[in-house]
N, C-alpha and C positions, 0 to 999 in steps of 0.2 A: 206293216207300210207307220213310217216313222210319226207320231201326231204330235202336231206341233199347234201351237198357240201365240197371238198376237197381242204386244200389254202397248195400249197406245195407239189409238185408233183416231190420232189428229190430226195434223198436217200433213205428215209422210205415211202413218199407218195406211192408209187405203191402199197407197200400191207397194206395199207388201204386202196386204188380203188380197188381191188381186192376183198376186206372181204365186203366196201361197197355194192360192186358189188351181190357180191354174198347174202346174207343176205336178205331173206323174207321179214325183219320189217320196211326197210326204200328202199327209192326210194333214189337213188345215182344220182344225175341231173347233179350238174355241176363242174368243176375243178378251180382252178385260181392259177398263176404262172407268175412270170415275163418271164421268160424263154420260148422262142417258143418253142421249141426242147422237152421241159418238155411236155407240153400243146398238141402237136403233138403226142406224145408218148400214152401219157394217153387217147386222143380221138380218136387214129386210133383203141385201142384195144377197148375201149367202145364207139363205133359210136352217141351213142344217148347222150351221156353229153356233156353240153353247156360249152365251156372253153371261160376263163377272164383270160387277162392278166392286168387289177385294178381290186382291193381289192372295191373301194369303189362303182364299178359297179355290182362287185357281193351283196354288203349289200343292194344293189336298185332292188335284184331280189326276185323273191318269194321260197326262200331257207326255210326251217322250222330251219335247225341247219347247224354250220359249224362245220367242223373235222380241228386244226390247227396243220399241220406238217412242220413248218420253223423252220429256228435255232432259238435256246435262246433267244436268247434277242431281238427279235421279239414278244417274246410269249406274255406281258403283252398290247402291243399297239393293235395286233391282236383282241387280245381278247377284250380286252377294247371298240375299234370300235363295233365289231361284239353283243356283250350283247346289248350294247347302241342304235344299229339297232334292237333292239325284239328279235333276234336270239341266243336260244340256243347253248352251243359253248362245243367240246371238244380239252381240249389242250394237245400235248404229254407232255408228261414230260421232265425238271421237269414245273411247272406251270409259273413262273416265274423267273428273275434271282433276287429276291430279296424276301424276306419275306414281305418286306411294300407291296412292288405292290402286290403282288401275294393275302394279306389279304386284298387291292384296290378290286381285280376282285372280290372278294368273295362277298364283302360288294354290290356291282354295280349289280351281278347277282341276288340277295337275292331282290334288289330294283324293280329289273326288272320281278323279280319271273318267273327266266329263271333257267336251270342248267347246270352247270357248274362242269364239270368232265376233272379228270386228269386221263391223260393215261398210268398208271403206269401196261404194259401190263405183268407182273413174277406176279402179284395179278389172275389173275385171267386162271393162268398155271394148270393144275392136279396135277404136284407134291407140289408146294405150299398150296393150300387147301387140299390137304391131309397132309401135315405136321400141318395145323391147326385144322384140325380136332385131330390129336393125340395127342397137346397140349390142346385145348380146354377142349376133354374129364377126363384129368389127366392119359392117357396110359401111356407116358412120366415120371409121378411124377413130384416130382417138379422141374423145371427147372435151372440147374448150368449154363452151358454158353452156348455159341451159334459162330462158326465159319465159316468165307463165306470168298473163294477164287474167286474173278474173274477176269483173265487174258487172254491176248493175246498179238498177233504184230498188234498192228491200232486195230480200225482204229483212227486215229489222227482226231482230230476235231479242226476247226479256231476260234470257238468262245467262248469255254470253257473246261477244264485241265480233268485230268482224276478223279478226284474226282466225278464234275457236271456230265461227261458222265456217268460213271459208277457206282460210289458209290452209285448214287440215284437210281438204282433197287435194292443193297443190304441194303439199308435205308428202301425204299418202304416193302419190306416184311418184314426185324424186327419188325416195327410198325404197322404189321396187325397181323403176328403172337400172338407178345405180347400184342397186344389193350394201349400201354402204350408208353410214348414218354421217352428220356435219360433226364436223371439228371446232368450226365456230360458227355463230349466227347472229345477226339483229335487227331489229325492227325499228322501226320511225310511223309515226301515226298520229291520229287527230281524233277527238269528237267534236264532230261536229253537229247533229242534231240531239243526243240525249250527252250528258254532261260525265258522264262516268263509264260511257262507255264505244270505243272506238270503232267509228264508222268507213275510215279509210285507213291502209298501211300499207308500207312500203317495206318488205322481207329479205335478207343479202343470207347465203351459206358459201362456205367455202367447206370442201368436201376431202375424207383425206387422200384420193387421187389426183387432185389436185383443181379436180369440177369445181368452177363458182357456179350460181345460181341466183336470181331474184325472181319476186315473186310481187305483183300491186294487184292488189284487194280492195273492191270497196264494194258498199251497200248505197254510195251515192253518187250516181254515175249516170247521165242521160242517155244512154245504150247500153245495151250486155253486151262483152264481151268475152269468150274463150276463146282464146289466144295462146301460143306455145310455139319459141321458136327451140330448138337443138340444133348447135354448132358442131361440127366435128371437123376433122385435119380434111377429109374426105367430102363427104357431103354433109347437108346440111335440113333440117326436116323443120316443117311448118306444120302447126296441127292447126286449125281454126275449127273447132266445134259447131260455130257456128254456120259452118258452107252446109250447105245442103245437100251435094255431091262429092264434093271431094275434099273432105276434112283432113285428109292427111299427105301433104305435098311433100317430098323429096327432090334437092335441087341438087345437081352436080355442080357445085361451084365451092368457091375457095379462093383463097391466095396461099401460095407458095413462098419462101424466103428463096432467093438465089446467091452459094455464096459468093462473096465476091474474089475475083481474079487478079486485082490489080489494087493496089492505094485508092482510098476513098471512093471506091465504087461501091455501087447500091443498087441493087436490085427485086423487085419484087413481079412473080409473076399471077398472073391474077386469070383464074378457069371461070370461064361464064358457060357451064354445060346445060343438057336437059334437064326440065320436071318431070317427075314422073308421079302420078298418085295412086297406089297398088291399092289394089281390092280389097275389101274390108269385111264383108258380109254385113249384116243384118242382123247377128242376135241381140236379146236385149239385156244389159250389163244387168239388172238387178234380177232377172230368170236365172241366167248362169250361176250368178252367187251365193242367193236361195239356195240351188241344187248344188252347189260345190261344199255348201253346209253341211248337207244331208246327208252327202257322198261321206265329208269327214267323219263327222259323228256315227256313220254306221259304220265306218272299215279302220276308224282309229291314226287315219292317214293326217299330216299336217296339213292345215288349211294356210294358204297364199298369204291371207289375211290373218292369223293368227294372234291369239292375246298376246302375241310378245310384242308383234308387229305389231299391233296397237298399240302397247306400252313406248317402244321406238317414237310412235307419231305426238303420243302425249309429252315425252319426255323432250321433242324438237319443238313443240310449240310454247313449253317451260323455260326451252334453252333463248327463245329470241326474245320470251315475255322477260326476263330477267336481265337480258342486255337492250332492254328499251331506250332508245337513244333520250326520249323526253325523259327516263328517270334521271340518266345523268346530267343533263343539262345545268341545274343548277350548280354541280360539282366546275364543272365546264367553266361557267361564270365565275366562279369565284377564285377559279385558279389564273383567268383573266385578269382581272383584278388584281392580285399580289403580284403580277409582273409589271 
């Protein structure tokens, strides 16, 4: 059985430890963290797990794969060292803090013939999978646009802003649903609490197929919101992740343009059909994700959220960073003054 170690036992690490211990597909054998308190917490809960305070010592052990759940700024270095040591690697999202470094990790994994997996957990959630099925089957018709909102009060991160913390989820979902990357992207936001980190932002994307998408994200909202709307020519879908019973609702609604029969005639037909809430099941996304990782490293099958997929997500994050409207504002002001 594949021996797996966890690196990073802080905020998200305990959740990964739980599913690693729960899964029958792997053997959770070790944990590594620089904090004695974090190590003690994990080893007390899982007494058979070996504890390491030094990552170098973990790399010299007999583990087959390493799951990395440390701050984003450390992903590249730890993943590179693990791959060079001959380990399969699972990296929590995003894969790295730059696309150049993310692509390098993919190249190293290929050279070492090891699996590099990116932990985009939402891709393995029943609502996201169901909507993907609705899109691919043509049930929604031609896609027009997608709007996504991900708001909360916190949690503020130390090393990234709200785009790299929250928008990374929605970007990965868009890429998975559409199977393409945006040709253009832009963002606008503000740092309200911390001077150097945006805690609210609005992102816009245009895809080669013509689909447009908007993404509202915030660490500074009085209410938690996880809501997505997918609009097609035949049907529309609303995914409300805060709804306890009917997270996905499919609406048979739309507007049809009727070709004019006479000069000056203009007609629209509004369709107001039924709403259907499909059965989603109750599979845990994090467990499905870990088991997919184990399956891929054992079979050589390419992961849904492979290293290459992780690179695409980071490239889109950099795209909206480069085109931040706030960065363009001085030039726009100057142009107005010249006129």
